[in-house]
C-alpha angles and dihedrals in degrees: 000000000000094000095074096052091047091051090048092051091049090050091049091049090053099040104039096092090053092046090050093049092047090050092048091046090049091047091048092048091049091047091047091051090049093049092046092049091047093049090049090050091046092050090047090050091049089052091053090046092051092047091048095053091043092051092047091057092043096052094046089050091050090050091051091050098043106021088225108152092207089076089059091060090049089050091056091049092051093043091054090071100061089036091055091049088049091053091049092049093049090049091053094044093054120110087251104035113225104214093180093054089045090052091051091047095052089044089055086049089065097254119148112257092234091055097048097078089053091050091049092047092050093046095047100045105028107034087102090070111105093237092049092046090054093047093050090046090054088046091055093045094049090044090053091055091045091053087070086076091067096074090045092051092046091051091051091049092053094046117059092194133032129202126226095265093052090047092053090047092051091049090049092050092046091051090051092048091047091049089054102039099043097068090041091053091047092049090049090051093045094049091047090051091047091047090050091052091048092050091048089050091051091048091048092049091046092052091045091050091048091050090049091050089050091051092047091047091049091050091047093049092046089052088048090050092049092047090048090048091050089050090050092047090049090048092048090047090049092047091048091053102035137062115251095216103046102018089231122133112275131227093277095058090038093056092045091054092044091050091053091048091051091052093059109099120230095006126140107220132160133210126207134191120196124194122183112231105205100029095113090058090054091049094046097046102032100029130237092298089063091046091051092049091050092050091052090048097049092042089057094046095046093046091054092050099055129078122272092249095051122098118220115193136177106233096187139299108000095337124112133182132201129198109204111193118207094000121154117224094251091050092049091052091047091051091047092052091048091051090050090053091048092052092047092049095054109118103202119186123184125176091342095310121114119217129195121204138178137190135234109211130195120197127196124188107215098189099072096068142004111274130189116218093258092046092052093048091047092050092051090047091052092047090052091048090051090052088056093044092054093056107290126252092074143099120246122192116211112246124175090211095058107115095202089048090050090053091047090051089052089053090050088053088055090057091062092043092051093048089051091047091053091049093047098037091238094154121102130204122226129178133210123200122248107204134191113252098213089067096238091121124213118251091216126068116262117183145140117243111226131195127230132177120222116209123167092342095310127112115224120204120230092255088071098058110011094081091055092045091052093045094052099037099253097124096092089056091049091047091053091049090053094047094047096049095037092054090048091055095040090053090059100042120103113249093005092134091073098040134093120234119187118208123185119233125195127230091250091058089055087064095046110107091192096058096081094055088046092052092048091052092048092049090049093051096044095039088219112151111245093227092072091064123089114182118207119212126178119247091235094056091044095050093042090062099020100161093043091046093051092049091047093048094046091052091052093043088055086060090053101262123136131216139219125196105226129208090012117183099039090102106035092189087073090073087086090059096049094093092053097050112086097223130144099201136034115207111208109223112256093229088074096040096050096060101027092112093057101029116061092196090058090048091052092046092053091046093048094048090049093050095046092046092051091047088053090050096252128131118229132229121194117212129208096032098170104163144021094258092060090047090052091049091051090050089053092051091047102244111167105215138019134202128185148099092289090063099036141327122233113276133183112285102229135165093247093052091227102108120157117242111252108186115208114241123202089249088060094059116077 
């Protein structure tokens, strides 16, 4: 609602000079037209006045010469014109001008009714002008001379006949009057013409000046518009290349400057990435206002600490980048160490709380080899990650010979491959049977659903890509892919409603508040009963977030799902938490099962886990059962279920439950 008034006010602020000039120009044009019309009417009236007084003299003179009384009547008609104008002038010159009497007088003077208002307007409001004063003065003088005709006319009217002496006397008087009034009349006409020309000149100059003012104003406003537009363009360009919060250059300008630096041949530049280590704690505890204040503070401090030729940019969030032109490796390291010290020394207080931060810094020397823009950015990103991996609050220099860095780079490559696999549905589901050890056999299917990745016709086992997925937070996406596709297949398998299908969940998924709504929606769509699902979680992920894991598991158990504690026994301290975790199965880690026949400690570990699990009311599943002897030993101990190559290899998990076994060869695992 407020936008329209603001826009209107802005338009008025911009347009008012033009509106004013247009109004003034219109007013001046109207005034000029009025003055011109009035002058034309006045000149026309003067012409009638001159003709009237001339005709009055002429007809009296003819009467005196001929004695014809018809000329006397014509004299009176002619004399009525200047007399009417005289009456009008006297009415307008009175202390209280009588416009009505003036109108009747000018009408008697032979003026057109449409012209009379203009004559009256000009006389009333502009007789003070010098030219008008002179014209009216000549008018009065000529009129005074002309008034001498009135006694002559009256004498002629009272005497029907004149003698020769009277005739000669009248002619003499008329000649004298004519000699006086003729130059006065001419001067009146000349002055009026000159005044008209002067007024027209003034009006022309006024209109020309107004037009010039309009042109100058237009040019001025256009220049103002262009200057304002340049300011806006500069501001937009600045905004497009700078961060709103800190005022630093943004990623766009940073990459442009870095690209130009990389194009310079033979130069020794350096690139630096900075990531704040405890920034999330500031945002979580102090709010975004605290985080923004901290970012402004550290941006200011870092910018003061670098060289004048260096470019510090905010790349996003709590990440910064620096392009260091012509910077030797030892200088780049020295600058990086100083920036780390500056970040560590910042004493940030917000609402009475003191926060300490640090920075992980990655440095890349660009002079040793030829980098593309993406390669340079990737190298700096890896160096910054390595600084965090090695304990944070440190500077790591990118080195192609660093083994840990090479492994980290390989994991980063997996991130792209996994994203592509999710987009292209390149994952495949396999299943492996979980069998009862007592030999009774379960009529319903019981299996664990396993994940494989297909690339270029090869199947890759989870050990190849799960570590990278866990390290870079991709496990929730993989878990959702497995759940979605597994439910789709389970929903189409015969007898699936009475089976048990185990699906692995990562520790990150246990913390995901959106997973439960997702699972409910998937169950609704697939119409698979929740009680056929058994989710496997590792003991380490469960114990690491015990309270969250228990809440998560209870919520899913309320839906009907079951749980298995996977890889149990790796962390023996977790035995104390077994009673608290709401699980149905305990899977004994295969590292104990595989060597239990030759290692007494492993045998005792398996036996102890089985006994404790049974005491806690949980059934046990032994992994890595690879031969009949291990199966017999597990039966002796009393383990409930077994899983391993001896009982069944993983096979494709398909809707028709008739998948062909595809054993994984070492060549298939990369």
